[in-house]
C-alpha positions as CSV (number, residue, x, y, z in Angstrom):
1,S,24.5,-18.1,-38.2
2,T,27.4,-16.5,-36.3
3,C,30.7,-18.4,-36.1
4,C,32.2,-18.7,-32.6
5,T,35.9,-17.9,-32.5
6,D,36.2,-18.7,-28.8
7,T,35.9,-21.9,-26.8
8,V,32.3,-23.3,-26.4
9,D,31.6,-24.5,-22.9
10,C,29.5,-27.6,-21.9
11,A,26.3,-25.5,-21.9
12,G,27.0,-24.6,-25.6
13,T,27.8,-21.0,-24.8
14,C,30.5,-19.3,-26.9
15,G,33.2,-18.1,-24.5
16,G,31.3,-19.5,-21.5
17,S,32.9,-20.8,-18.3
18,A,30.6,-23.7,-17.4
19,S,32.4,-27.0,-17.0
20,T,31.4,-30.6,-16.4
21,D,31.8,-31.8,-12.7
22,S,32.8,-35.3,-11.4
23,C,29.2,-36.5,-11.9
24,N,29.4,-35.5,-15.6
25,V,26.9,-32.7,-15.0
26,C,27.5,-29.4,-16.9
27,G,27.8,-26.6,-14.4
28,G,27.5,-28.9,-11.4
29,Y,29.8,-29.4,-8.5
30,G,29.8,-33.1,-7.9
31,S,26.7,-33.4,-5.7
32,S,24.2,-35.1,-8.1
33,C,25.9,-38.5,-7.9
34,A,26.9,-38.2,-4.2
35,E,25.2,-40.7,-2.0
36,G,22.3,-39.8,0.2
37,T,24.4,-38.1,2.8
38,Y,24.8,-35.0,0.6
39,C,23.4,-32.0,2.5
40,S,21.3,-34.3,4.7
41,G,21.2,-31.8,7.5
42,G,20.9,-28.6,5.3
43,T,19.0,-27.1,2.4
44,I,20.0,-27.3,-1.2
45,D,19.5,-24.0,-3.0
46,C,18.3,-23.6,-6.7
47,A,21.9,-23.9,-7.8
48,G,22.3,-27.2,-6.0
49,Q,24.6,-25.9,-3.3
50,C,24.2,-27.2,0.3
51,D,23.0,-24.3,2.4
52,G,23.7,-22.0,-0.6
53,S,22.4,-18.5,-0.9
54,H,21.0,-18.7,-4.5
55,S,17.3,-18.2,-5.0
56,Q,15.1,-17.7,-8.0
57,D,14.5,-14.1,-9.0
58,S,11.2,-12.6,-10.4
59,C,12.2,-13.8,-13.9
60,G,12.6,-17.4,-12.7
61,V,16.4,-17.3,-13.0
62,C,18.4,-19.0,-10.2
63,G,20.7,-16.4,-8.7
64,G,19.3,-13.8,-11.0
65,T,18.6,-10.1,-10.4
66,G,15.2,-9.9,-12.0
67,S,16.6,-8.0,-14.9
68,S,16.6,-10.8,-17.5
69,C,12.9,-10.4,-18.3
70,K,12.8,-6.6,-18.3
71,T,12.7,-5.5,-21.9
72,G,15.5,-3.0,-22.7
73,Y,16.9,-3.0,-19.1
74,C,20.6,-2.0,-19.3
75,D,20.8,-2.7,-23.0
76,D,23.9,-0.6,-23.4
77,G,25.6,-1.6,-20.1
78,T,26.4,-4.5,-17.9
79,V,24.2,-5.7,-15.0
80,D,26.3,-6.6,-11.9
81,C,25.4,-9.4,-9.5
82,A,23.3,-7.0,-7.4
83,G,21.1,-6.2,-10.4
84,K,22.5,-2.7,-11.0
85,C,23.2,-1.4,-14.4
86,D,26.9,-0.8,-14.8
87,G,27.3,-1.6,-11.1
88,S,30.6,-2.7,-9.6
89,A,29.4,-5.5,-7.4
90,S,30.9,-9.0,-8.2
91,V,30.5,-12.5,-6.8
92,D,33.3,-13.6,-4.4
93,S,34.8,-17.1,-4.0
94,C,31.9,-18.0,-1.7
95,D,29.4,-17.1,-4.4
96,I,28.3,-14.0,-2.4
97,C,27.6,-10.9,-4.4
98,G,29.8,-8.0,-3.1
99,G,31.5,-10.4,-0.6
100,N,35.2,-10.8,0.1
101,G,35.4,-14.5,0.4
102,D,35.0,-14.7,4.2
103,T,31.5,-16.0,4.5
104,C,32.5,-19.6,3.8
105,S,35.5,-19.5,6.1
106,E,34.6,-21.3,9.3
107,S,36.5,-19.1,11.9
108,Y,36.7,-15.7,10.2
109,C,35.5,-13.0,12.6
110,A,33.7,-15.6,14.7
111,N,33.5,-13.2,17.7
112,G,33.1,-10.0,15.9
113,I,31.1,-8.3,13.2
114,V,32.1,-8.2,9.5
115,G,31.7,-4.7,8.0
116,C,30.3,-4.1,4.6
117,D,33.9,-4.0,3.4
118,G,34.4,-7.6,4.5
119,V,36.8,-6.6,7.2
120,C,36.3,-8.0,10.7
121,N,35.1,-5.2,13.1
122,S,35.8,-2.4,10.6
123,G,32.6,-0.7,11.7
124,Y,31.8,0.1,8.0
125,L,28.1,0.1,7.1
126,W,26.1,0.7,3.9
127,D,24.8,4.3,3.8
128,D,21.6,5.6,2.3
129,C,23.4,5.9,-1.1
130,D,24.5,2.2,-1.0
131,V,28.1,3.3,-0.4
132,C,30.1,1.1,2.0
133,G,31.3,3.3,4.9
134,G,29.9,6.4,3.2
135,D,28.1,9.3,4.9
136,S,25.1,9.4,2.5
137,S,26.5,12.6,0.9
138,T,26.8,11.2,-2.6
139,C,23.0,11.1,-3.1
140,C,21.6,13.4,-0.3
141,S,21.4,17.1,-0.2
142,S,22.1,16.9,3.6
143,T,22.4,14.4,6.4
144,D,20.9,15.1,9.9
145,C,22.5,14.3,13.3
146,Y,21.0,10.8,13.1
147,G,22.8,10.2,9.8
148,E,19.4,10.2,8.0
149,C,19.5,11.2,4.3
150,D,17.8,14.6,4.0
151,G,16.6,14.2,7.6
152,T,15.5,17.1,9.8
153,A,16.8,16.1,13.2
154,E,19.2,18.6,14.9
155,Y,21.2,18.8,18.1
156,D,19.5,20.6,20.9
157,S,21.0,22.9,23.6
158,C,21.9,19.7,25.6
159,N,23.8,18.3,22.6
160,V,21.2,15.6,22.2
161,C,20.3,14.6,18.6
162,G,16.6,15.2,18.1
163,G,16.3,16.5,21.6
164,Y,14.4,19.6,22.8
165,G,16.8,20.9,25.6
166,A,15.2,18.9,28.4
167,S,17.8,16.2,29.1
168,C,20.1,18.7,30.9
169,T,17.2,20.5,32.7
170,D,16.7,19.1,36.2
171,I,13.0,19.9,36.7
172,F,11.7,19.1,33.3
173,C,8.5,17.2,33.5
174,A,9.2,16.3,37.1
175,T,5.6,15.3,37.8
176,G,4.7,13.9,34.4
177,T,5.8,11.4,31.8
178,V,8.1,12.1,28.9
179,D,7.1,10.4,25.7
180,C,9.4,9.0,23.0
181,K,9.5,12.4,21.3
182,G,10.6,14.1,24.5
183,E,7.4,15.9,25.2
184,C,6.1,16.1,28.7
185,D,2.9,14.1,29.0
186,G,3.0,13.7,25.2
187,G,1.1,11.0,23.5
188,R,3.7,9.5,21.2
189,T,4.9,5.9,21.6
190,L,7.3,3.6,19.9
191,D,5.7,1.4,17.2
192,E,6.7,-2.2,16.5
193,C,9.4,-0.8,14.2
194,D,10.9,1.3,17.1
195,V,9.8,4.5,15.4
196,C,8.5,7.2,17.7
197,G,5.0,8.0,16.7
198,G,5.2,5.6,13.8
199,D,2.5,3.4,12.4
200,G,4.5,0.2,12.0
201,S,4.9,0.7,8.3
202,T,8.7,1.2,8.2
203,C,9.4,-2.5,8.8
204,V,7.1,-3.8,6.1
205,F,4.0,-3.7,8.2
206,C,0.8,-3.8,6.0
207,Y,2.8,-4.5,2.8
208,G,0.4,-4.0,-0.1
209,G,-2.3,-2.5,2.0
210,T,-3.2,1.0,3.4
211,I,-2.5,2.1,7.0
212,D,-5.2,4.3,8.4
213,C,-4.6,7.2,10.9
214,D,-4.8,4.8,13.8
215,G,-2.0,2.7,12.4
216,E,-4.3,-0.2,11.4
217,C,-3.6,-2.1,8.2
218,D,-6.6,-1.5,5.8
219,G,-8.4,0.2,8.7
220,S,-11.4,2.4,8.2
221,H,-10.4,5.4,10.4
222,A,-9.7,8.7,8.7
223,V,-8.7,12.2,9.9
224,D,-11.7,14.5,10.1
225,S,-11.9,18.2,9.3
226,C,-10.6,19.0,12.8
227,D,-7.5,16.9,12.2
228,I,-8.7,14.3,14.6
229,C,-8.3,10.6,13.7
230,D,-11.6,8.9,13.5
231,G,-13.3,12.1,14.6
232,D,-16.6,13.5,13.3
233,G,-15.6,17.1,12.7
234,S,-17.3,18.4,15.7
235,S,-14.4,18.9,18.1
236,C,-13.4,22.2,16.5
237,Q,-17.0,23.5,15.9
238,T,-17.8,25.9,18.7
239,G,-21.1,25.0,20.4
240,F,-21.8,22.0,18.3
241,C,-24.1,19.6,20.2
242,D,-23.1,21.2,23.6
243,D,-26.3,19.8,25.2
244,G,-26.3,16.5,23.5
245,T,-24.1,13.5,22.4
246,V,-22.5,13.2,19.0
247,D,-22.7,9.6,17.5
248,C,-20.0,7.9,15.4
249,N,-21.5,9.5,12.2
250,G,-21.1,13.0,13.7
251,V,-24.9,13.4,14.2
252,C,-25.9,15.3,17.3
253,D,-28.0,12.9,19.5
254,G,-27.7,10.4,16.7
255,T,-28.2,6.6,17.3
256,S,-25.2,5.3,15.3
257,V,-22.6,3.3,17.3
258,E,-19.4,1.4,16.4
259,D,-19.6,-2.3,16.2
260,S,-17.0,-4.8,17.3
261,C,-15.1,-4.2,14.1
262,D,-14.9,-0.4,14.8
263,V,-17.3,0.2,11.9
264,C,-19.9,2.9,12.5
265,D,-23.4,1.3,12.2
266,G,-21.8,-2.0,11.4
267,N,-22.9,-5.4,12.7
268,G,-19.6,-7.0,13.4
269,A,-19.4,-8.8,10.1
270,T,-16.6,-6.9,8.3
271,C,-13.8,-8.4,10.5
272,S,-15.5,-11.8,10.8
273,S,-13.2,-14.6,9.7
274,N,-16.0,-17.1,8.9
275,G,-16.8,-15.7,5.4
276,Y,-19.9,-13.8,6.5
277,C,-22.0,-12.9,3.4
278,S,-19.0,-13.6,1.2
279,S,-21.2,-14.4,-1.8
280,G,-23.9,-11.8,-1.1
281,I,-24.3,-8.1,-0.3
282,V,-24.5,-6.8,3.2
283,G,-27.4,-4.3,3.6
284,C,-27.2,-1.0,5.5
285,D,-28.7,-2.9,8.5
286,G,-25.7,-5.3,8.5
287,E,-27.9,-8.3,7.3
288,C,-26.7,-10.4,4.4
289,N,-28.8,-9.8,1.3
290,S,-31.4,-7.8,3.2
291,G,-31.7,-5.4,0.2
292,K,-31.9,-2.4,2.5
293,L,-30.1,0.8,1.4
294,W,-29.6,4.3,2.9
295,D,-32.3,6.7,1.5
296,D,-31.9,10.4,0.8
297,C,-32.7,11.1,4.5
298,D,-29.9,8.8,5.7
299,V,-32.5,6.3,7.0
300,C,-31.6,2.7,6.5
301,G,-34.3,1.0,4.4
302,G,-36.3,4.2,4.3
303,D,-38.3,5.7,1.5
304,S,-36.9,9.3,1.8
305,S,-40.2,10.5,3.2
306,T,-38.8,11.6,6.6
307,C,-37.1,14.6,5.1
308,C,-38.8,15.1,1.7
309,S,-42.1,16.7,0.8
310,S,-42.6,14.1,-1.9
311,V,-40.8,11.1,-3.5
312,D,-41.1,10.5,-7.2
313,C,-41.4,7.1,-9.0
314,Y,-37.6,6.9,-9.2
315,G,-37.4,7.3,-5.4
316,E,-35.8,10.7,-5.8
317,C,-36.5,13.1,-2.9
318,D,-38.7,15.9,-4.2
319,G,-38.2,14.6,-7.8
320,T,-40.6,15.3,-10.6
321,A,-40.7,11.9,-12.4
322,E,-44.1,10.3,-12.8
323,T,-45.5,7.0,-14.1
324,D,-46.9,7.2,-17.6
325,S,-49.9,5.4,-19.1
326,C,-47.7,2.4,-19.8
327,D,-46.7,2.2,-16.2
328,V,-43.2,3.3,-17.0
329,C,-41.5,5.8,-14.6
330,G,-40.5,8.9,-16.4
331,G,-42.1,7.6,-19.6
332,Y,-44.4,9.3,-22.1
333,G,-46.8,6.6,-23.0
334,A,-44.9,5.3,-26.0
335,S,-43.6,2.0,-24.7
336,C,-47.0,0.3,-24.9
337,T,-48.1,2.0,-28.1
338,E,-47.4,0.0,-31.3
339,N,-45.3,1.5,-34.0
340,F,-44.8,4.7,-32.0
341,C,-42.8,7.1,-34.1
342,A,-41.8,4.2,-36.4
343,D,-40.7,6.6,-39.2
344,G,-39.3,9.3,-37.1
345,T,-36.9,10.0,-34.2
346,V,-38.0,10.3,-30.5
347,D,-36.3,13.2,-28.8
348,C,-35.1,13.2,-25.1
349,A,-38.6,14.4,-24.0
350,G,-40.2,11.4,-25.7
351,Y,-41.7,13.4,-28.6
352,C,-41.8,11.9,-32.0
353,D,-39.6,14.1,-34.2
354,G,-39.4,16.5,-31.3
355,S,-36.9,19.3,-30.9
356,H,-35.7,18.7,-27.4
357,Y,-32.0,17.9,-26.8
358,V,-29.9,17.1,-23.8
359,D,-27.8,20.2,-22.9
360,D,-24.3,20.3,-21.4
361,C,-25.8,19.8,-17.9
362,D,-27.6,16.6,-19.0
363,V,-30.9,18.4,-18.8
364,C,-33.4,17.6,-21.6
365,G,-34.5,20.8,-23.3
366,G,-32.2,22.8,-21.0
367,D,-30.0,25.8,-21.9
368,S,-26.9,24.6,-20.0
369,S,-27.5,27.3,-17.3
370,T,-28.0,24.9,-14.4
371,C,-24.4,23.8,-14.2
372,C,-22.5,26.5,-16.1
373,T,-21.1,29.9,-15.0
374,D,-20.0,32.8,-17.1
Protein backbone atom coordinates (compact mmCIF):
# COMPACT_ATOMS: atom_id res chain seq x y z
CA SER A 1 0.00 0.00 0.00
CA THR A 2 1.04 3.65 -0.51
CA CYS A 3 1.87 5.67 2.58
CA CYS A 4 0.18 9.11 2.76
CA THR A 5 2.64 11.83 3.73
CA ASP A 6 -0.09 14.49 3.76
CA THR A 7 -3.13 15.11 5.94
CA VAL A 8 -6.02 12.66 5.51
CA ASP A 9 -9.44 14.38 5.49
CA CYS A 10 -12.66 13.05 7.07
CA ALA A 11 -13.51 11.20 3.84
CA GLY A 12 -10.22 9.29 4.07
CA THR A 13 -8.66 11.12 1.15
CA CYS A 14 -4.95 11.81 1.37
CA GLY A 15 -4.47 15.57 1.02
CA GLY A 16 -8.25 16.04 0.74
CA SER A 17 -10.14 19.15 1.85
CA ALA A 18 -13.36 17.64 3.22
CA SER A 19 -14.16 18.57 6.79
CA THR A 20 -16.80 17.65 9.37
CA ASP A 21 -19.63 20.18 9.80
CA SER A 22 -21.57 21.17 12.94
CA CYS A 23 -23.79 18.12 12.49
CA ASN A 24 -20.71 15.87 12.50
CA VAL A 25 -21.25 15.09 8.80
CA CYS A 26 -18.12 14.82 6.64
CA GLY A 27 -18.34 17.30 3.79
CA GLY A 28 -21.64 18.70 5.08
CA TYR A 29 -22.52 22.28 5.89
CA GLY A 30 -24.68 22.00 9.01
CA SER A 31 -28.06 21.27 7.42
CA SER A 32 -28.58 17.61 8.27
CA CYS A 33 -29.31 18.28 11.92
CA ALA A 34 -31.14 21.54 11.35
CA GLU A 35 -34.79 21.55 12.33
CA GLY A 36 -37.55 21.15 9.74
CA THR A 37 -37.30 24.77 8.64
CA TYR A 38 -34.14 24.15 6.59
CA CYS A 39 -34.86 25.04 2.95
CA SER A 40 -38.62 24.64 3.57
CA GLY A 41 -39.42 27.00 0.74
CA GLY A 42 -36.69 25.90 -1.66
CA THR A 43 -35.11 22.83 -3.23
CA ILE A 44 -32.13 20.94 -1.84
CA ASP A 45 -29.67 19.92 -4.57
CA CYS A 46 -27.66 16.67 -4.66
CA ALA A 47 -24.93 18.32 -2.57
CA GLY A 48 -27.48 19.20 0.13
CA GLN A 49 -27.46 22.92 -0.56
CA CYS A 50 -30.68 24.90 -0.37
CA ASP A 51 -31.49 26.10 -3.90
CA GLY A 52 -28.00 24.97 -4.90
CA SER A 53 -26.87 24.46 -8.48
CA HIS A 54 -25.34 21.00 -8.15
CA SER A 55 -26.84 18.13 -10.15
CA GLN A 56 -25.81 14.59 -10.91
CA ASP A 57 -23.83 14.15 -14.13
CA SER A 58 -24.08 11.25 -16.58
CA CYS A 59 -21.68 9.27 -14.38
CA GLY A 60 -23.91 9.66 -11.33
CA VAL A 61 -21.50 12.11 -9.67
CA CYS A 62 -23.02 15.10 -7.87
CA GLY A 63 -21.64 18.27 -9.42
CA GLY A 64 -19.56 16.18 -11.79
CA THR A 65 -18.73 16.85 -15.43
CA GLY A 66 -19.47 13.42 -16.87
CA SER A 67 -15.79 12.61 -17.26
CA SER A 68 -15.29 10.28 -14.31
CA CYS A 69 -16.72 7.27 -16.13
CA LYS A 70 -14.98 7.97 -19.44
CA THR A 71 -12.04 5.59 -19.69
CA GLY A 72 -8.81 7.43 -20.49
CA TYR A 73 -10.42 10.89 -20.53
CA CYS A 74 -7.75 13.53 -19.75
CA ASP A 75 -5.43 10.92 -18.21
CA ASP A 76 -2.44 13.20 -18.62
CA GLY A 77 -4.17 16.44 -17.68
CA THR A 78 -6.61 18.01 -15.25
CA VAL A 79 -10.36 18.32 -15.81
CA ASP A 80 -11.75 21.71 -14.77
CA CYS A 81 -15.19 22.29 -13.24
CA ALA A 82 -16.70 22.70 -16.73
CA GLY A 83 -15.46 19.25 -17.70
CA LYS A 84 -12.74 20.48 -20.05
CA CYS A 85 -9.38 18.77 -20.08
CA ASP A 86 -6.74 21.24 -18.90
CA GLY A 87 -9.43 23.94 -18.81
CA SER A 88 -9.08 27.09 -16.72
CA ALA A 89 -12.57 27.27 -15.20
CA SER A 90 -12.78 27.07 -11.41
CA VAL A 91 -15.53 27.11 -8.78
CA ASP A 92 -16.06 30.49 -7.07
CA SER A 93 -17.14 31.19 -3.47
CA CYS A 94 -20.77 30.65 -4.51
CA ASP A 95 -19.93 27.17 -5.87
CA ILE A 96 -20.49 28.41 -9.44
CA CYS A 97 -18.12 27.06 -12.08
CA GLY A 98 -16.44 29.99 -13.80
CA GLY A 99 -18.22 32.47 -11.54
CA ASN A 100 -16.81 35.47 -9.67
CA GLY A 101 -18.62 35.14 -6.36
CA ASP A 102 -21.50 37.46 -7.17
CA THR A 103 -24.35 35.01 -7.70
CA CYS A 104 -24.92 34.51 -4.00
CA SER A 105 -24.76 38.24 -3.26
CA GLU A 106 -28.28 39.55 -2.71
CA SER A 107 -27.99 42.98 -4.30
CA TYR A 108 -25.16 42.59 -6.83
CA CYS A 109 -26.20 44.00 -10.23
CA ALA A 110 -29.88 43.72 -9.26
CA ASN A 111 -30.95 46.17 -12.00
CA GLY A 112 -28.41 45.20 -14.62
CA ILE A 113 -26.95 42.22 -16.46
CA VAL A 114 -23.87 40.39 -15.28
CA GLY A 115 -21.46 39.71 -18.16
CA CYS A 116 -19.57 36.48 -18.63
CA ASP A 117 -16.66 38.15 -16.82
CA GLY A 118 -18.85 38.57 -13.73
CA VAL A 119 -18.87 42.37 -14.03
CA CYS A 120 -22.21 44.16 -13.88
CA ASN A 121 -23.24 45.55 -17.30
CA SER A 122 -19.85 44.81 -18.85
CA GLY A 123 -21.56 43.64 -22.05
CA TYR A 124 -19.22 40.67 -22.30
CA LEU A 125 -20.69 37.48 -23.78
CA TRP A 126 -19.30 34.01 -24.50
CA ASP A 127 -18.33 33.75 -28.18
CA ASP A 128 -18.50 30.66 -30.43
CA CYS A 129 -15.06 29.61 -29.18
CA ASP A 130 -16.15 29.75 -25.49
CA VAL A 131 -14.02 32.86 -24.95
CA CYS A 132 -15.56 35.51 -22.69
CA GLY A 133 -15.79 38.76 -24.62
CA GLY A 134 -14.10 37.18 -27.61
CA ASP A 135 -14.88 37.69 -31.30
CA SER A 136 -14.87 33.97 -32.24
CA SER A 137 -11.56 34.44 -34.05
CA THR A 138 -9.68 31.89 -31.96
CA CYS A 139 -11.51 28.92 -33.47
CA CYS A 140 -13.13 30.35 -36.63
CA SER A 141 -11.61 30.99 -40.01
CA SER A 142 -13.90 34.02 -40.34
CA THR A 143 -16.82 35.77 -38.63
CA ASP A 144 -19.72 37.27 -40.60
CA CYS A 145 -21.53 40.56 -39.90
CA TYR A 146 -23.88 38.79 -37.47
CA GLY A 147 -20.88 37.59 -35.51
CA GLU A 148 -21.53 33.99 -36.58
CA CYS A 149 -18.50 31.72 -36.66
CA ASP A 150 -17.71 30.91 -40.32
CA GLY A 151 -21.05 32.51 -41.27
CA THR A 152 -21.83 33.83 -44.76
CA ALA A 153 -23.88 36.98 -43.97
CA GLU A 154 -22.55 40.22 -45.44
CA TYR A 155 -23.48 43.91 -45.36
CA ASP A 156 -25.60 45.00 -48.34
CA SER A 157 -25.50 48.35 -50.19
CA CYS A 158 -27.79 49.81 -47.47
CA ASN A 159 -25.29 48.76 -44.78
CA VAL A 160 -27.73 46.15 -43.47
CA CYS A 161 -26.23 42.86 -42.31
CA GLY A 162 -27.70 40.03 -44.34
CA GLY A 163 -29.72 42.48 -46.38
CA TYR A 164 -30.20 42.67 -50.11
CA GLY A 165 -30.17 46.41 -50.77
CA ALA A 166 -33.91 46.97 -50.39
CA SER A 167 -34.15 48.78 -47.05
CA CYS A 168 -32.94 52.06 -48.57
CA THR A 169 -34.98 51.66 -51.80
CA ASP A 170 -38.29 53.51 -51.54
CA ILE A 171 -40.37 51.47 -53.98
CA PHE A 172 -39.09 47.97 -53.17
CA CYS A 173 -41.98 45.52 -52.99
CA ALA A 174 -44.49 48.38 -52.67
CA THR A 175 -47.48 46.17 -53.52
CA GLY A 176 -46.20 42.92 -52.03
CA THR A 177 -44.97 41.43 -48.77
CA VAL A 178 -41.32 41.14 -47.78
CA ASP A 179 -40.52 37.82 -46.08
CA CYS A 180 -38.01 37.36 -43.26
CA LYS A 181 -35.24 36.81 -45.81
CA GLY A 182 -36.04 40.15 -47.40
CA GLU A 183 -37.47 38.73 -50.62
CA CYS A 184 -40.51 40.38 -52.12
CA ASP A 185 -43.44 37.96 -51.82
CA GLY A 186 -40.99 35.32 -50.62
CA GLY A 187 -42.17 32.24 -48.79
CA ARG A 188 -39.78 32.19 -45.84
CA THR A 189 -41.06 32.68 -42.31
CA LEU A 190 -39.52 32.70 -38.85
CA ASP A 191 -39.65 29.30 -37.13
CA GLU A 192 -40.24 28.80 -33.40
CA CYS A 193 -36.52 29.37 -32.82
CA ASP A 194 -36.71 32.79 -34.60
CA VAL A 195 -34.63 31.43 -37.49
CA CYS A 196 -35.69 32.66 -40.91
CA GLY A 197 -36.65 29.70 -43.06
CA GLY A 198 -35.66 27.34 -40.25
CA ASP A 199 -37.30 24.10 -39.25
CA GLY A 200 -37.30 24.63 -35.50
CA SER A 201 -34.30 22.38 -34.92
CA THR A 202 -31.89 25.02 -33.63
CA CYS A 203 -33.61 25.27 -30.26
CA VAL A 204 -33.62 21.53 -29.54
CA PHE A 205 -36.78 20.83 -31.53
CA CYS A 206 -37.13 17.14 -32.33
CA TYR A 207 -34.12 16.13 -30.22
CA GLY A 208 -33.23 12.54 -31.06
CA GLY A 209 -35.54 12.44 -34.10
CA THR A 210 -35.40 13.45 -37.75
CA ILE A 211 -36.98 16.58 -39.19
CA ASP A 212 -38.50 16.18 -42.65
CA CYS A 213 -38.49 18.83 -45.38
CA ASP A 214 -41.75 20.29 -44.01
CA GLY A 215 -40.12 20.80 -40.62
CA GLU A 216 -42.09 18.03 -38.94
CA CYS A 217 -40.38 15.89 -36.31
CA ASP A 218 -40.14 12.34 -37.63
CA GLY A 219 -42.37 13.39 -40.52
CA SER A 220 -42.66 11.40 -43.74
CA HIS A 221 -42.24 14.19 -46.29
CA ALA A 222 -39.16 14.11 -48.53
CA VAL A 223 -37.80 16.26 -51.34
CA ASP A 224 -38.61 14.80 -54.76
CA SER A 225 -36.45 14.74 -57.90
CA CYS A 226 -37.74 18.22 -58.76
CA ASP A 227 -36.55 19.60 -55.40
CA ILE A 228 -40.15 19.92 -54.19
CA CYS A 229 -40.93 18.94 -50.60
CA ASP A 230 -43.46 16.11 -50.57
CA GLY A 231 -43.65 16.32 -54.37
CA ASP A 232 -44.08 13.41 -56.75
CA GLY A 233 -41.39 14.34 -59.28
CA SER A 234 -43.89 15.51 -61.86
CA SER A 235 -43.56 19.29 -61.49
CA CYS A 236 -40.40 19.44 -63.60
CA GLN A 237 -41.48 16.86 -66.19
CA THR A 238 -42.77 18.69 -69.25
CA GLY A 239 -46.19 17.45 -70.31
CA PHE A 240 -46.53 14.92 -67.50
CA CYS A 241 -50.21 14.22 -66.89
CA ASP A 242 -51.25 17.52 -68.51
CA ASP A 243 -54.78 16.24 -69.10
CA GLY A 244 -55.15 14.37 -65.82
CA THR A 245 -54.52 14.56 -62.09
CA VAL A 246 -51.42 13.29 -60.30
CA ASP A 247 -52.19 11.44 -57.04
CA CYS A 248 -49.99 11.47 -53.91
CA ASN A 249 -47.97 8.52 -55.24
CA GLY A 250 -47.13 10.47 -58.40
CA VAL A 251 -49.38 8.33 -60.60
CA CYS A 252 -51.27 10.14 -63.35
CA ASP A 253 -55.01 9.77 -62.69
CA GLY A 254 -54.15 7.52 -59.76
CA THR A 255 -56.52 6.95 -56.85
CA SER A 256 -54.10 7.34 -53.94
CA VAL A 257 -54.90 10.09 -51.42
CA GLU A 258 -53.29 11.33 -48.21
CA ASP A 259 -55.00 10.36 -44.97
CA SER A 260 -55.44 12.51 -41.85
CA CYS A 261 -51.84 11.69 -40.87
CA ASP A 262 -50.48 13.03 -44.20
CA VAL A 263 -49.60 9.47 -45.24
CA CYS A 264 -50.28 8.58 -48.85
CA ASP A 265 -52.77 5.69 -49.01
CA GLY A 266 -52.87 5.59 -45.21
CA ASN A 267 -55.93 5.10 -43.05
CA GLY A 268 -55.21 7.62 -40.32
CA ALA A 269 -53.63 5.08 -37.98
CA THR A 270 -49.98 6.17 -38.02
CA CYS A 271 -50.61 9.27 -35.93
CA SER A 272 -53.29 7.70 -33.76
CA SER A 273 -52.55 7.97 -30.05
CA ASN A 274 -54.70 5.05 -29.00
CA GLY A 275 -52.17 2.33 -29.81
CA TYR A 276 -53.75 1.29 -33.12
CA CYS A 277 -52.45 -2.15 -34.12
CA SER A 278 -49.52 -1.75 -31.71
CA SER A 279 -49.17 -5.53 -31.39
CA GLY A 280 -49.91 -6.38 -35.02
CA ILE A 281 -49.01 -5.43 -38.59
CA VAL A 282 -50.96 -2.88 -40.59
CA GLY A 283 -51.64 -4.15 -44.11
CA CYS A 284 -51.40 -2.05 -47.24
CA ASP A 285 -55.16 -1.43 -46.89
CA GLY A 286 -54.54 0.19 -43.51
CA GLU A 287 -56.31 -2.61 -41.65
CA CYS A 288 -54.69 -4.24 -38.64
CA ASN A 289 -53.46 -7.77 -39.45
CA SER A 290 -55.30 -7.88 -42.78
CA GLY A 291 -52.32 -9.68 -44.35
CA LYS A 292 -52.60 -7.64 -47.53
CA LEU A 293 -49.37 -6.63 -49.29
CA TRP A 294 -48.50 -4.59 -52.38
CA ASP A 295 -48.00 -6.90 -55.39
CA ASP A 296 -45.61 -6.45 -58.33
CA CYS A 297 -48.22 -4.30 -60.05
CA ASP A 298 -48.57 -1.95 -57.04
CA VAL A 299 -52.01 -3.32 -56.31
CA CYS A 300 -52.85 -3.72 -52.62
CA GLY A 301 -53.70 -7.35 -51.96
CA GLY A 302 -53.32 -8.18 -55.64
CA ASP A 303 -51.81 -11.27 -57.24
CA SER A 304 -49.64 -9.41 -59.79
CA SER A 305 -51.94 -10.52 -62.59
CA THR A 306 -52.89 -7.01 -63.69
CA CYS A 307 -49.47 -6.27 -65.16
CA CYS A 308 -47.93 -9.75 -65.61
CA SER A 309 -48.48 -12.30 -68.36
CA SER A 310 -48.12 -15.00 -65.68
CA VAL A 311 -47.30 -15.47 -62.01
CA ASP A 312 -45.23 -18.43 -60.83
CA CYS A 313 -45.78 -20.48 -57.67
CA TYR A 314 -43.61 -18.05 -55.69
CA GLY A 315 -45.88 -15.20 -56.75
CA GLU A 316 -43.15 -13.73 -58.93
CA CYS A 317 -44.34 -11.71 -61.91
CA ASP A 318 -43.45 -13.65 -65.10
CA GLY A 319 -41.40 -16.04 -62.93
CA THR A 320 -40.48 -19.57 -64.02
CA ALA A 321 -40.80 -21.50 -60.75
CA GLU A 322 -43.22 -24.44 -60.83
CA THR A 323 -44.63 -26.86 -58.27
CA ASP A 324 -42.96 -30.28 -58.40
CA SER A 325 -44.47 -33.74 -57.87
CA CYS A 326 -44.06 -33.29 -54.11
CA ASP A 327 -46.12 -30.08 -54.28
CA VAL A 328 -43.03 -28.03 -53.48
CA CYS A 329 -42.63 -24.72 -55.33
CA GLY A 330 -39.34 -24.70 -57.20
CA GLY A 331 -38.65 -28.26 -56.08
CA TYR A 332 -37.51 -31.26 -58.11
CA GLY A 333 -39.50 -34.14 -56.63
CA ALA A 334 -36.96 -35.13 -54.01
CA SER A 335 -38.60 -33.92 -50.81
CA CYS A 336 -41.15 -36.72 -50.82
CA THR A 337 -38.77 -39.41 -52.13
CA GLU A 338 -37.20 -41.53 -49.42
CA ASN A 339 -33.41 -41.67 -49.26
CA PHE A 340 -33.05 -39.36 -52.26
CA CYS A 341 -29.33 -38.96 -52.94
CA ALA A 342 -28.52 -40.43 -49.50
CA ASP A 343 -24.93 -41.20 -50.48
CA GLY A 344 -24.32 -38.20 -52.69
CA THR A 345 -24.66 -34.42 -52.84
CA VAL A 346 -27.63 -32.55 -54.27
CA ASP A 347 -26.56 -29.60 -56.45
CA CYS A 348 -28.37 -26.26 -56.72
CA ALA A 349 -30.58 -27.60 -59.51
CA GLY A 350 -31.70 -30.51 -57.34
CA TYR A 351 -29.67 -33.19 -59.13
CA CYS A 352 -28.00 -35.92 -57.13
CA ASP A 353 -24.25 -35.50 -57.59
CA GLY A 354 -25.06 -32.90 -60.23
CA SER A 355 -22.55 -30.36 -61.56
CA HIS A 356 -24.62 -27.19 -61.23
CA TYR A 357 -23.28 -24.41 -59.01
CA VAL A 358 -24.54 -20.97 -58.06
CA ASP A 359 -22.56 -18.30 -59.95
CA ASP A 360 -21.54 -14.79 -58.82
CA CYS A 361 -24.99 -13.53 -59.79
CA ASP A 362 -26.74 -16.11 -57.57
CA VAL A 363 -27.93 -17.98 -60.68
CA CYS A 364 -27.83 -21.76 -60.47
CA GLY A 365 -25.78 -23.10 -63.37
CA GLY A 366 -25.12 -19.59 -64.61
CA ASP A 367 -21.91 -18.12 -66.03
CA SER A 368 -21.99 -14.85 -64.04
CA SER A 369 -22.94 -12.88 -67.14
CA THR A 370 -26.31 -11.66 -65.90
CA CYS A 371 -24.89 -9.21 -63.40
CA CYS A 372 -21.27 -8.73 -64.45
CA THR A 373 -19.71 -6.42 -67.03
CA ASP A 374 -16.29 -6.49 -68.62
